[in-house]
Residue, then its C-alpha position, 0 to 999 in steps of 0.5 A: x189712718x184709722x179703722x179699716x174694714x176687710x172681707x175676711x173670706x177674700x185674700x190669700x189664705x195662710x192660716x189653717x193649711x200651712x205646714x209650719x202651722x201643723x209643726x207648731x200645733x204638734x209641738x205645742x200638743x207634745x209639750x201639752x201631753x208632757x205637761x200632763x204626764x208630769x202633773x200626773x206623776x206629781x199627783x200620784x206622788x202626793x197621794x202616796x206621800x199622804x197615804x204614808x202620813x195617813x198611816x202614822x209612819x214618820x219619815x223625815x224629808x219623805x220625798x216620793x217620786x213616781x216614774x210609770x209603775x214604779x216609786x222612789x222613796x227617799x228620806x230618813x227613818x228610825x227603824x228598818x221596821x218603819x222602812x219596810x212599812x213605808x215600802x209596803x204602804x207604797x207598793x201595796x197600791x193598785x197600779x204600782x209594781x216596783x218600789x225603790x226604797x231608798x230611805x236612810x235607817x238610823x238604827x239598821x237592823x236585819x230585813x224581814x222577809x217578804x211574802x206575796x199573798x195568794x188565793x186561799x192564803x190566811x194569816x194562820x197558814x202563812x204563819x204555819x209555812x214560815x214559823x212552823x206554828x199557825x198560832x203565831x199569825x198575830x206576829x205577822x198581823x202586828x208586823x203589817x199594822x197599820x196597812x192591816x186593820x183585820x187578820x182575816x182581811x188579806x188578798x191575793x197580790x198583797x206583800x206582807x212583812x214577816x218578821x223573824x222571831x226567836x223560836 
């Protein structure tokens, strides 16, 4: 029969105004939105995992999952200190408000205290409050390495580890 030509503006209009077509478009858009959300979660999880690794924190089988503004951490670490530093690394990121730390600790120890920095705080002031001695600020600084690079650079909202020390 061969090739036939038609006038595209003539005939019954089946495309573009049908309810079924609109439903299909909505379904496709919903699927695209879900895929975009999934991609965003994966990107955030990868960025957090990379940040943890950049800090030199060793986690065997590290899994990072993001759900909205929450992070779930899984894997295995040697010490409680490392588990806490991993959680602080993930939690002290803009856009994260909850960390579910499910890391398995091979050598469990008592957990440190955590402190949220407020405006006007210094490590000396925090040390005085927690240890009764402002000169103990290096203990807090060391306990928060490698996240802290300078004892004078803390910011409101940042969460710090305050380890127990012997009097």
